[in-house]
C-alpha positions as CSV (number, residue, x, y, z in Angstrom):
1,M,-15.5,16.8,25.7
2,S,-15.0,17.0,21.9
3,E,-17.9,16.9,19.4
4,I,-16.7,13.5,18.2
5,E,-16.9,12.0,21.7
6,K,-20.3,13.6,22.4
7,K,-21.6,12.1,19.1
8,G,-20.1,8.7,20.0
9,Q,-21.8,8.7,23.4
10,A,-25.2,9.6,22.2
11,D,-28.1,7.3,23.2
12,V,-29.3,4.6,20.8
13,N,-32.6,5.4,19.4
14,P,-35.4,2.9,20.3
15,K,-36.3,2.5,16.6
16,V,-34.4,0.6,14.0
17,I,-31.0,2.1,13.6
18,D,-30.7,4.3,10.5
19,I,-27.2,4.5,9.0
20,D,-27.5,8.2,8.2
21,E,-28.6,9.1,11.7
22,V,-25.8,7.2,13.4
23,S,-23.1,8.6,11.2
24,M,-21.3,11.7,12.4
25,D,-21.6,15.2,11.1
26,E,-20.2,15.7,7.6
27,S,-17.9,18.4,8.8
28,L,-16.3,16.2,11.4
29,I,-15.8,13.4,8.9
30,T,-14.1,15.8,6.5
31,E,-11.9,17.2,9.3
32,L,-10.7,13.7,10.2
33,I,-10.0,12.6,6.7
34,E,-8.1,15.7,5.8
35,K,-6.0,15.4,8.9
36,Y,-4.7,11.9,8.1
37,D,-5.3,11.6,4.3
38,A,-3.5,14.2,2.1
39,E,-5.6,13.1,-0.9
40,S,-8.7,14.6,0.8
41,R,-7.3,18.1,1.4
42,Y,-8.7,19.6,-1.7
43,R,-10.4,23.0,-2.4
44,K,-14.2,23.3,-2.4
45,L,-14.6,25.4,-5.4
46,G,-17.8,27.1,-6.5
47,G,-18.9,29.2,-9.4
48,I,-17.1,29.0,-12.8
49,Q,-14.0,27.4,-11.2
50,G,-16.1,24.7,-9.6
51,K,-18.0,24.0,-12.9
52,F,-14.7,23.8,-14.8
53,V,-13.3,21.3,-12.3
54,T,-16.5,19.2,-12.4
55,A,-16.4,19.1,-16.2
56,W,-12.7,18.3,-16.3
57,L,-13.0,15.4,-13.8
58,V,-16.1,14.0,-15.6
59,C,-14.2,14.1,-18.9
60,M,-11.3,12.3,-17.2
61,S,-13.7,9.5,-16.1
62,L,-15.3,9.3,-19.5
63,F,-12.0,9.1,-21.2
64,H,-10.9,6.1,-19.1
65,L,-14.3,4.4,-19.5
66,Y,-13.9,4.9,-23.3
67,T,-10.4,3.3,-23.3
68,A,-11.6,0.5,-21.0
69,G,-14.6,-0.6,-22.9
70,I,-14.8,0.9,-26.4
71,A,-11.4,1.6,-27.9
72,T,-7.7,1.3,-26.9
73,M,-4.7,3.5,-27.7
74,P,-0.9,3.2,-27.5
75,I,0.0,2.7,-23.8
76,T,2.4,5.7,-23.5
77,I,-0.2,8.0,-25.0
78,Q,-2.9,6.7,-22.7
79,R,-0.6,7.2,-19.7
80,A,0.3,10.7,-20.8
81,V,-3.4,11.7,-21.2
82,H,-4.1,10.2,-17.8
83,L,-1.4,12.3,-16.2
84,T,-2.4,15.4,-18.1
85,F,-5.9,15.1,-16.6
86,A,-4.6,14.4,-13.2
87,I,-1.9,17.0,-12.8
88,V,-4.1,19.8,-14.1
89,A,-6.8,18.8,-11.6
90,V,-4.3,18.6,-8.7
91,Y,-2.9,22.1,-9.2
92,I,-6.4,23.5,-9.4
93,L,-7.9,21.6,-6.5
94,F,-5.0,21.1,-4.0
95,P,-3.5,24.2,-2.3
96,A,0.2,24.6,-2.0
97,S,0.0,25.0,1.8
98,K,-2.5,25.0,4.7
99,K,-2.6,28.8,4.6
100,S,-3.7,28.9,0.9
101,S,-7.3,29.5,0.1
102,K,-9.7,26.5,0.2
103,L,-12.4,28.3,-1.7
104,S,-10.8,29.6,-4.9
105,T,-7.7,28.8,-7.0
106,P,-5.2,31.6,-7.3
107,L,-3.8,32.6,-10.7
108,Y,-0.3,31.0,-10.0
109,D,-2.0,27.6,-9.6
110,W,-3.8,28.0,-12.9
111,I,-0.5,28.8,-14.5
112,L,1.1,25.7,-12.9
113,A,-1.9,23.6,-14.0
114,A,-1.4,24.8,-17.6
115,A,2.3,24.1,-17.4
116,G,1.8,20.7,-15.9
117,G,-0.8,19.8,-18.5
118,G,1.4,21.1,-21.3
119,V,4.6,19.1,-20.5
120,C,2.4,15.9,-20.2
121,A,0.4,16.7,-23.4
122,Y,3.7,17.2,-25.3
123,I,4.2,13.4,-25.1
124,V,0.7,12.8,-26.5
125,F,1.1,15.1,-29.5
126,F,4.8,14.3,-30.3
127,F,4.9,10.6,-29.4
128,N,5.5,9.4,-32.9
129,N,8.3,11.9,-33.5
130,I,10.0,11.0,-30.2
131,A,9.7,7.3,-31.0
132,R,11.2,7.7,-34.5
133,R,14.4,9.3,-33.1
134,G,14.7,6.7,-30.3
135,A,13.8,9.2,-27.6
136,E,17.0,11.1,-28.2
137,P,16.3,14.5,-26.5
138,L,16.3,17.7,-28.4
139,P,17.9,20.7,-26.6
140,Y,14.6,22.3,-25.6
141,E,13.2,18.9,-24.4
142,I,15.8,18.9,-21.7
143,W,14.1,22.0,-20.3
144,L,10.7,20.4,-20.8
145,G,11.9,17.3,-18.9
146,I,13.2,19.4,-16.0
147,A,9.9,21.2,-15.8
148,A,8.0,18.0,-16.0
149,I,10.0,16.5,-13.1
150,L,9.6,19.5,-10.9
151,L,5.9,19.9,-11.7
152,V,5.2,16.2,-10.9
153,I,7.1,16.4,-7.7
154,E,5.3,19.5,-6.5
155,A,1.9,18.1,-7.5
156,G,2.7,14.9,-5.7
157,R,3.7,16.8,-2.6
158,R,0.3,18.5,-2.6
159,V,-1.8,15.3,-3.0
160,V,0.2,12.5,-1.2
161,G,2.3,14.4,1.3
162,N,6.1,14.8,1.6
163,V,7.3,11.2,2.0
164,L,7.1,10.0,-1.6
165,P,8.4,13.3,-3.2
166,C,11.4,13.2,-0.9
167,L,12.0,9.6,-1.8
168,S,11.8,10.5,-5.5
169,I,14.3,13.4,-5.2
170,F,16.7,11.0,-3.4
171,F,16.5,8.5,-6.2
172,L,16.9,11.1,-8.9
173,G,19.9,12.5,-7.0
174,Y,21.4,9.1,-6.9
175,C,21.2,8.9,-10.7
176,Y,23.3,12.1,-11.0
177,F,25.6,11.9,-8.0
178,G,25.9,8.1,-7.8
179,N,29.7,8.3,-8.4
180,Y,30.0,9.7,-4.9
181,A,28.0,6.9,-3.3
182,P,29.9,4.6,-0.9
183,G,31.1,1.1,-1.6
184,M,29.0,-1.2,-3.9
185,F,26.4,1.5,-4.3
186,Q,28.8,3.6,-6.3
187,I,27.9,4.1,-10.0
188,R,29.5,6.2,-12.7
189,G,26.7,8.8,-12.5
190,Y,24.6,9.9,-15.5
191,S,24.3,13.2,-17.3
192,L,21.3,15.4,-17.0
193,S,20.4,14.7,-20.7
194,R,20.5,10.9,-20.1
195,I,18.4,11.2,-16.9
196,I,15.8,13.4,-18.6
197,Q,15.6,11.0,-21.6
198,H,15.0,8.0,-19.3
199,M,12.6,9.7,-17.0
200,Y,10.6,11.9,-19.4
201,L,10.9,10.6,-23.0
202,T,10.8,6.9,-22.5
203,P,8.2,4.6,-20.8
204,E,10.7,3.8,-18.0
205,G,10.2,6.8,-15.7
206,I,7.2,9.1,-15.2
207,F,5.2,7.3,-17.9
208,G,6.3,3.8,-16.9
209,L,4.5,0.7,-15.7
210,A,3.4,2.2,-12.4
211,L,1.5,5.0,-14.1
212,G,0.2,2.5,-16.7
213,V,-1.4,0.5,-13.8
214,S,-3.0,3.7,-12.5
215,A,-4.3,4.7,-16.0
216,T,-6.0,1.3,-16.5
217,F,-7.0,-1.0,-13.7
218,V,-6.8,1.3,-10.7
219,I,-8.8,4.2,-12.0
220,V,-11.5,1.9,-13.5
221,F,-12.1,0.2,-10.2
222,I,-12.0,3.5,-8.3
223,I,-14.7,4.7,-10.7
224,F,-16.6,1.5,-10.1
225,G,-16.4,2.1,-6.3
226,A,-17.7,5.7,-6.8
227,F,-20.7,4.4,-8.9
228,L,-21.4,1.7,-6.3
229,S,-21.2,4.2,-3.5
230,E,-23.4,6.7,-5.3
231,S,-26.1,4.1,-5.8
232,G,-26.1,3.3,-2.0
233,G,-23.6,0.5,-1.9
234,A,-21.8,1.7,1.2
235,K,-25.1,2.0,3.1
236,F,-26.1,-1.5,1.9
237,F,-22.9,-3.1,3.2
238,N,-23.3,-1.4,6.6
239,E,-27.0,-2.4,6.9
240,L,-26.3,-6.0,5.9
241,A,-23.5,-6.3,8.3
242,L,-25.7,-4.8,11.1
243,A,-28.5,-7.2,10.3
244,L,-26.1,-10.2,10.3
245,A,-23.9,-9.5,13.3
246,G,-25.4,-6.6,15.2
247,G,-27.3,-8.7,17.7
248,T,-24.5,-11.0,18.7
249,P,-22.2,-10.4,21.7
250,G,-20.2,-7.3,20.8
251,G,-22.2,-7.0,17.7
252,P,-21.1,-3.5,16.5
253,A,-17.5,-4.6,16.5
254,K,-18.4,-7.5,14.3
255,V,-20.4,-5.2,12.1
256,A,-17.2,-3.1,11.6
257,V,-15.3,-6.3,10.6
258,V,-17.8,-7.4,8.1
259,A,-18.8,-4.0,6.6
260,S,-15.2,-2.7,6.4
261,G,-14.0,-5.9,4.8
262,L,-16.7,-5.7,2.1
263,L,-16.0,-2.1,1.4
264,G,-12.3,-2.3,1.8
265,T,-11.7,-4.8,-1.0
266,I,-13.1,-2.1,-3.4
267,N,-11.7,1.0,-1.7
268,G,-7.9,1.3,-2.2
269,S,-7.3,3.5,0.8
270,S,-7.2,2.3,4.4
271,V,-7.7,5.8,5.8
272,A,-10.7,6.6,3.5
273,N,-12.3,3.2,4.4
274,V,-11.9,3.9,8.2
275,A,-13.5,7.3,7.7
276,T,-16.3,5.9,5.6
277,T,-17.4,3.0,7.8
278,G,-15.8,4.0,11.1
279,T,-18.0,7.1,11.5
280,F,-20.9,4.6,11.7
281,T,-19.4,1.6,13.5
282,I,-17.1,3.2,16.1
283,P,-19.9,5.1,17.9
284,L,-21.9,1.9,18.0
285,M,-19.0,0.0,19.5
286,K,-18.6,2.6,22.2
287,R,-22.2,2.4,23.0
288,V,-22.1,-1.3,23.9
289,G,-19.0,-0.8,26.1
290,Y,-15.9,-1.1,24.0
291,P,-13.2,1.3,25.1
292,P,-12.6,4.1,22.6
293,H,-9.0,3.0,21.7
294,Y,-10.2,-0.5,21.1
295,A,-13.1,0.6,18.9
296,G,-10.8,2.7,16.8
297,A,-8.3,-0.2,16.5
298,V,-10.9,-2.7,15.4
299,E,-12.1,-0.4,12.7
300,A,-8.5,0.3,11.5
301,C,-7.7,-3.4,11.3
302,A,-10.9,-4.3,9.5
303,S,-10.6,-1.5,7.0
304,T,-6.9,-2.1,6.3
305,G,-7.6,-5.9,5.8
306,G,-10.0,-5.1,3.0
307,Q,-7.1,-4.5,0.7
308,L,-5.9,-8.1,1.4
309,M,-9.2,-9.7,0.5
310,P,-10.2,-10.8,-3.0
311,P,-11.7,-10.1,-5.5
312,I,-10.4,-6.6,-6.0
313,M,-7.9,-6.1,-3.1
314,G,-7.8,-2.3,-3.5
315,A,-6.5,-2.9,-7.1
316,G,-3.4,-4.5,-5.6
317,A,-4.0,-7.8,-7.4
318,F,-4.0,-6.1,-10.8
319,I,-0.7,-4.4,-10.2
320,M,0.8,-7.6,-9.0
321,S,-0.5,-9.4,-12.1
322,E,1.3,-6.8,-14.3
323,F,4.6,-7.1,-12.4
324,L,4.7,-10.9,-12.3
325,G,3.1,-11.5,-15.7
326,I,0.7,-14.1,-14.3
327,P,-3.1,-14.2,-14.5
328,Y,-5.1,-12.0,-12.1
329,L,-7.2,-15.0,-11.1
330,T,-4.1,-16.8,-9.9
331,I,-3.3,-13.9,-7.5
332,A,-6.9,-13.5,-6.3
333,A,-7.3,-17.2,-5.7
334,G,-3.9,-17.3,-3.8
335,A,-5.1,-14.5,-1.5
336,I,-8.2,-16.3,-0.4
337,I,-6.8,-18.4,2.5
338,P,-4.6,-15.7,4.0
339,A,-7.5,-13.2,3.9
340,F,-9.8,-15.8,5.5
341,I,-7.3,-16.4,8.3
342,Y,-6.8,-12.7,8.8
343,Y,-10.5,-11.9,9.2
344,T,-11.0,-15.0,11.4
345,A,-8.4,-13.6,13.7
346,I,-10.0,-10.1,13.8
347,F,-13.5,-11.5,14.3
348,T,-12.4,-13.9,17.0
349,N,-10.5,-11.1,18.9
350,V,-13.6,-8.9,19.1
351,H,-15.8,-11.8,20.0
352,I,-13.5,-12.9,22.8
353,R,-13.2,-9.3,24.1
354,A,-17.0,-9.0,24.1
355,R,-17.5,-12.3,26.0
356,K,-14.7,-11.4,28.4
357,D,-16.1,-8.0,29.3
358,G,-19.8,-9.0,29.0
359,F,-20.6,-6.7,26.1
360,L,-24.0,-7.5,24.6
361,G,-25.2,-7.0,21.1
362,L,-27.7,-4.4,20.1
363,P,-31.4,-5.1,20.9
364,K,-33.1,-7.1,18.1
365,E,-35.8,-4.5,17.7
366,Q,-33.2,-1.9,16.9
367,L,-31.7,-3.9,14.0
368,P,-32.7,-4.2,10.4
369,V,-33.8,-7.6,9.2
370,V,-31.6,-9.4,6.6
371,R,-34.6,-10.1,4.4
372,D,-35.7,-6.5,4.4
373,V,-32.2,-5.3,3.6
374,M,-31.8,-7.7,0.7
375,I,-35.2,-6.8,-0.7
376,E,-34.4,-3.1,-0.5
377,R,-30.8,-3.0,-1.7
378,G,-29.7,-6.6,-2.3
379,H,-29.6,-6.0,-6.1
380,L,-26.5,-3.8,-5.5
381,L,-24.5,-7.0,-5.1
382,I,-25.1,-7.8,-8.7
383,P,-22.3,-5.5,-10.1
384,V,-19.8,-7.2,-7.8
385,I,-21.0,-10.6,-8.9
386,V,-20.8,-9.5,-12.6
387,I,-17.1,-8.5,-12.1
388,I,-16.3,-11.9,-10.5
389,V,-18.1,-13.8,-13.2
390,T,-16.5,-11.9,-16.1
391,L,-13.1,-12.4,-14.6
392,L,-13.8,-16.1,-14.3
393,M,-14.8,-16.0,-18.0
394,K,-11.3,-14.8,-18.8
395,Y,-12.2,-11.2,-19.5
396,T,-9.4,-8.8,-18.8
397,P,-9.6,-6.9,-15.5
398,L,-10.0,-3.7,-17.4
399,R,-13.0,-4.9,-19.4
400,S,-14.5,-6.6,-16.3
401,G,-14.3,-3.3,-14.5
402,F,-16.0,-1.5,-17.3
403,I,-18.8,-4.1,-17.5
404,G,-19.2,-3.8,-13.7
405,I,-19.7,0.0,-14.0
406,V,-22.3,-0.5,-16.7
407,A,-24.0,-3.2,-14.6
408,C,-23.9,-0.8,-11.6
409,V,-25.8,1.9,-13.6
410,V,-28.3,-0.6,-15.0
411,V,-29.0,-2.4,-11.6
412,S,-29.4,0.9,-9.8
413,M,-32.4,1.6,-12.0
414,L,-34.3,-1.4,-10.6
415,K,-35.3,0.5,-7.4
416,A,-36.3,4.1,-6.8
417,N,-34.2,4.4,-3.7
418,T,-31.0,3.4,-5.5
419,R,-31.8,4.9,-9.0
420,M,-29.1,7.3,-10.3
421,G,-30.2,10.2,-12.4
422,I,-28.1,12.5,-14.5
423,K,-26.9,14.4,-11.5
424,Q,-25.9,11.3,-9.6
425,L,-24.1,9.9,-12.7
426,I,-22.1,13.1,-13.1
427,H,-21.3,13.1,-9.4
428,A,-20.1,9.5,-9.6
429,C,-17.8,10.3,-12.5
430,E,-16.5,13.4,-10.7
431,E,-15.8,11.5,-7.5
432,G,-14.3,8.6,-9.3
433,A,-11.8,10.8,-11.1
434,R,-11.1,12.8,-7.9
435,G,-10.4,9.6,-6.0
436,A,-7.8,8.6,-8.7
437,L,-5.8,11.8,-8.5
438,G,-3.7,10.7,-5.6
439,V,-3.0,7.3,-7.1
440,A,-2.0,8.9,-10.4
441,L,0.5,11.3,-8.9
442,A,1.8,8.6,-6.5
443,C,2.4,6.3,-9.5
444,A,4.1,9.1,-11.5
445,L,6.4,9.7,-8.5
446,V,7.1,6.0,-8.1
447,G,8.2,6.1,-11.7
448,F,11.3,7.9,-10.6
449,V,12.1,5.1,-8.2
450,V,11.4,2.4,-10.8
451,G,13.2,4.4,-13.4
452,T,16.3,4.8,-11.2
453,S,16.3,1.0,-10.6
454,S,16.2,0.2,-14.3
455,L,18.8,2.9,-15.2
456,T,21.3,2.1,-12.4
457,S,20.4,-1.5,-11.3
458,L,19.9,-0.1,-7.8
459,G,17.2,-2.6,-7.0
460,L,19.6,-5.5,-7.8
461,T,22.3,-3.9,-5.7
462,I,20.0,-3.5,-2.7
463,S,18.8,-7.1,-3.1
464,N,22.4,-8.3,-3.2
465,N,23.2,-6.3,-0.1
466,I,20.2,-7.7,1.8
467,I,21.3,-11.2,0.9
468,D,24.9,-10.5,1.9
469,I,24.0,-9.0,5.2
470,S,21.7,-11.9,6.1
471,G,24.4,-14.3,5.2
472,G,22.0,-16.2,2.9
473,N,19.7,-17.0,5.9
474,L,16.1,-16.8,4.6
475,L,14.5,-16.0,8.0
476,L,16.9,-13.1,8.6
477,T,16.3,-11.9,5.1
478,L,12.6,-12.0,5.6
479,I,12.9,-10.0,8.9
480,M,15.0,-7.4,7.2
481,A,12.5,-7.2,4.3
482,M,9.6,-6.9,6.8
483,V,11.3,-3.9,8.6
484,A,12.1,-2.3,5.2
485,C,8.5,-2.6,4.0
486,L,7.1,-1.2,7.2
487,V,9.4,1.8,7.0
488,L,9.0,2.4,3.2
489,G,5.2,2.0,3.6
490,M,4.9,4.8,6.3
491,G,2.5,7.4,5.0
492,L,2.4,6.0,1.4
493,P,-0.8,5.1,-0.5
494,T,-1.2,1.3,-0.9
495,T,-0.5,1.4,-4.7
496,A,2.7,3.4,-4.2
497,N,4.1,1.5,-1.3
498,Y,3.6,-1.9,-3.0
499,I,5.3,-0.7,-6.2
500,V,8.2,0.8,-4.2
501,C,8.6,-2.4,-2.0
502,S,8.3,-4.8,-4.9
503,T,10.9,-2.9,-6.9
504,I,13.5,-2.6,-4.0
505,I,12.7,-5.6,-1.7
506,A,11.0,-8.4,-3.6
507,P,14.1,-9.1,-5.8
508,A,16.0,-10.0,-2.7
509,L,13.4,-12.6,-1.7
510,I,13.2,-14.0,-5.2
511,G,17.0,-14.2,-5.1
512,M,16.7,-16.4,-2.1
513,K,14.6,-18.8,-4.2
514,V,11.3,-17.7,-2.7
515,F,8.3,-18.4,-4.9
516,P,7.7,-15.1,-6.8
517,L,4.1,-14.8,-5.9
518,A,4.9,-15.4,-2.2
519,A,7.7,-12.8,-2.4
520,H,5.4,-10.1,-3.8
521,M,2.5,-11.0,-1.4
522,F,5.0,-10.7,1.4
523,V,6.0,-7.1,0.6
524,F,2.3,-6.3,-0.3
525,Y,1.2,-7.5,3.2
526,F,3.8,-5.6,5.1
527,G,3.5,-2.4,3.0
528,I,-0.2,-2.4,3.9
529,M,0.5,-3.2,7.6
530,A,2.4,0.1,7.8
531,D,-1.1,1.7,8.1
532,L,-1.5,-0.2,11.5
533,T,2.1,-0.2,12.8
534,P,3.3,2.6,15.1
535,P,4.8,5.2,14.9
536,V,3.1,6.2,11.6
537,C,-0.1,4.2,11.5
538,L,-2.5,6.5,9.6
539,A,-5.5,4.1,9.6
540,A,-5.2,3.7,13.4
541,F,-4.8,7.4,13.8
542,T,-8.0,8.0,11.8
543,G,-9.9,5.5,14.0
544,A,-8.5,7.2,17.1
545,G,-9.7,10.6,15.8
546,I,-13.3,9.2,15.3
547,A,-13.3,7.4,18.7
548,G,-11.8,10.3,20.6
549,A,-9.0,8.0,21.8
550,D,-5.3,8.3,22.3
551,P,-3.6,7.7,18.9
552,A,-0.6,5.8,20.2
553,K,-2.7,3.5,22.3
554,T,-5.0,2.9,19.4
555,G,-2.0,2.1,17.1
556,F,-0.5,-0.5,19.6
557,T,-3.9,-2.0,20.1
558,A,-4.4,-2.4,16.4
559,T,-1.0,-4.1,16.1
560,K,-2.0,-6.6,18.8
561,I,-5.4,-7.3,17.2
562,A,-3.8,-7.8,13.8
563,L,-0.9,-9.8,15.1
564,C,-1.6,-12.7,12.8
565,S,-1.0,-10.5,9.8
566,Y,2.6,-10.1,10.9
567,I,2.9,-13.9,11.0
568,M,0.9,-14.8,7.9
569,P,3.4,-13.6,5.3
570,Y,6.1,-15.9,6.8
571,M,3.7,-18.8,6.6
572,F,3.1,-18.5,2.9
573,V,6.7,-17.8,2.1
574,F,7.8,-21.1,3.8
575,N,4.8,-23.0,2.4
576,P,3.4,-21.4,-0.8
577,M,0.6,-24.1,-0.7
578,L,-1.3,-21.5,1.3
579,L,-1.3,-19.4,-1.9
580,L,-2.7,-22.5,-3.7
581,H,0.7,-23.3,-5.3
582,K,1.3,-27.0,-6.0
583,V,-1.7,-28.0,-3.9
584,V,-2.0,-31.4,-2.2
585,L,-5.6,-31.2,-1.0
586,W,-5.3,-33.1,2.3
587,E,-2.2,-31.1,3.3
588,L,-3.8,-27.8,2.4
589,I,-6.9,-28.7,4.5
590,V,-4.7,-29.6,7.5
591,L,-2.6,-26.4,7.1
592,T,-5.7,-24.2,6.8
593,V,-7.5,-25.7,9.7
594,S,-4.3,-25.7,11.8
595,A,-3.6,-22.0,11.0
596,T,-7.2,-21.0,11.7
597,L,-7.2,-22.7,15.1
598,G,-3.8,-21.2,15.8
599,V,-5.0,-17.6,15.3
600,I,-8.2,-18.2,17.3
601,V,-6.3,-19.6,20.3
602,L,-3.7,-16.9,20.0
603,A,-6.4,-14.2,20.2
604,G,-7.7,-15.9,23.4
605,A,-4.2,-16.0,24.9
606,L,-3.5,-12.3,24.1
607,E,-6.9,-11.3,25.6
608,G,-6.5,-13.6,28.6
609,W,-9.9,-15.2,28.1
610,Q,-11.2,-18.5,26.6
611,Y,-14.5,-19.7,28.0
612,R,-13.2,-18.1,31.3
613,F,-10.4,-15.8,32.5
614,L,-7.0,-17.5,32.0
615,R,-4.1,-18.1,34.4
616,I,-0.7,-17.0,33.3
617,F,0.6,-20.5,32.7
618,E,-2.6,-21.3,30.7
619,R,-2.0,-18.4,28.4
620,A,1.7,-19.4,27.9
621,V,0.6,-23.0,26.9
622,M,-1.9,-21.6,24.5
623,V,0.7,-19.4,22.8
624,I,3.0,-22.3,22.4
625,F,0.3,-24.5,20.8
626,A,-0.9,-21.6,18.7
627,L,2.5,-21.0,17.3
628,A,2.9,-24.7,16.6
629,A,-0.4,-24.7,14.8
630,I,0.6,-21.6,12.8
631,H,3.9,-23.2,11.8
632,V,3.7,-24.5,8.2
633,S,5.2,-28.0,8.7
634,M,2.8,-30.9,8.7
635,I,4.2,-32.4,12.0
636,S,3.9,-29.0,13.8
637,S,0.4,-28.5,12.5
638,V,-0.8,-31.9,13.7
639,I,0.8,-31.3,17.1
640,G,-0.8,-27.8,17.2
641,I,-4.3,-29.2,16.3
642,V,-4.1,-31.9,18.9
643,G,-2.7,-29.6,21.6
644,I,-5.3,-26.9,20.9
645,S,-8.1,-29.5,21.0
646,V,-7.0,-30.8,24.4
647,I,-6.6,-27.3,26.0
648,L,-9.9,-26.0,24.6
649,L,-11.7,-29.1,25.9
650,Y,-10.0,-28.6,29.3
651,L,-11.0,-24.9,29.4
652,K,-14.6,-25.7,28.4
653,K,-14.9,-28.2,31.2
654,T,-13.4,-25.8,33.8
655,K,-15.2,-22.7,32.5
656,H,-17.2,-22.2,35.7
657,Q,-14.0,-22.0,37.8
658,E,-13.4,-18.7,39.5
659,V,-10.1,-17.2,38.2
660,L,-8.7,-13.9,39.2
661,R,-8.8,-11.5,36.3
662,T,-5.4,-10.7,35.0
663,R,-4.4,-7.1,34.5
664,Y,-2.1,-6.2,31.7
């Protein structure tokens, strides 16, 4: 039996559960995160090297806090400084291969770090000169551009894995060899000088909008998450969820749903969220009887869904706001109902599974009390409230994030157990910058994809092809777009997969007259769902590693639990009212109630239990009425509500009937 399984099967202490005692050994957590999350495979440096890296990362955080709350600078310069900090840190911290030393940085990586920082800093120091000549490249700048492209690709490979760098190379190759492409994909091909100019010297490639989002909204909210975590925010979310739901049937699974949702909206990584909360929730789920694969799947679904839930949505809402040119609050408000339905479905699934298999909650005497938790750490909610309030007051997301960080520092001082001293503040700055490295390099790599699209009109060509292949049929176009997003999202960080999918896929949906916000939310949802969808479902694999379960079985179970998330995007495409667009209040209420009832009944049908074990024909009828309720037409919704009400009343009245348990 593995150490993870032994830890997961340990006895529950008779005293009140302590988060730190339940969580697994730090070494096991690190091993799991590094296995599935490339961004966590960094060196643990000591001595002078370690002090240099700490100082460098702290300076990176302080620079971005300065530009967020005190003074601004030209966007291209800010992006170049951001990438300078990031690429230097990546070459120092991330080894070239698994065989490389994890305890010290070799000389060649220091040289690469200096070279990477140099080619990025060149844009900072010579920005005005480059702008005055219209970004026309000088002979030596061709070589600088080649070096910059190669250094960014290699740094990206180290920190985000192989998928995105390979995708970037493919798109760069298309720019140069496009005259050999087949059919309508054929272009005239561009010279090396023109490609370098576009990708290196203009704000269209490496230093484009994608990196701009990383250099502003994303890093500020990553730093905010680091400060909140350092003050004890993660522990507070876990304890609050445990106090609220731990004693109900299947309580630990509900704790996972609540805690992971709260943390996930701030944390932009599904894998990191699973590792953070899952090491606490998964062992508890196993203790009350949930099978290991199911426990891992629940945590993966709950953690992944956090990025779909306002207010922060793993910074996805801010990126979407930039791309669509609409206010952030419009996007956050539009995401409320889909997120509510998603978490209702997950919560219902774990409740039904608990009632079906007779899983109890944790004993009351072993649980913290809500009042005590709020008295001890409730003040840590204030920074989140501050961010929401400042956004409602029309502050920019960047300024709101800065104010939230300041509030986090001030609020932490109110209690001795959350107070951050100089050491904690430095650590929060270091961890915030470290957490942004993967996003920065991913966005720089995505710049090649976006730059290729703007240089060659490839995005428009792909969109036209999707529309032509589908014959103008919207449903078929959506299915093709779904498959493309799930494939493109495999192994990519949330920020990168959304930018790629929105660049390549979203224009096709908008070309089919889909409401632009619905089109972007569609690709955003399915890009994120790649973390749950086999064969490459990194969030589910991480949950399986913690639970000691079969990864494939965990992935398929996660897909079943989160089934509504594969239906939801179709709902708001066909009726954008679910995104609060052109709202008719009574219709919105009916649609929301209908969809919520639909996912509740669908969960019961899939589990084969609703008040009692279900017969095959009862499950079939429930699926039919659930799909009718989920459908976005008013007539279908009313039929679904009536049908669900009747069948639930029937099942409740016959709940004492003996029904042979169905095996599946």
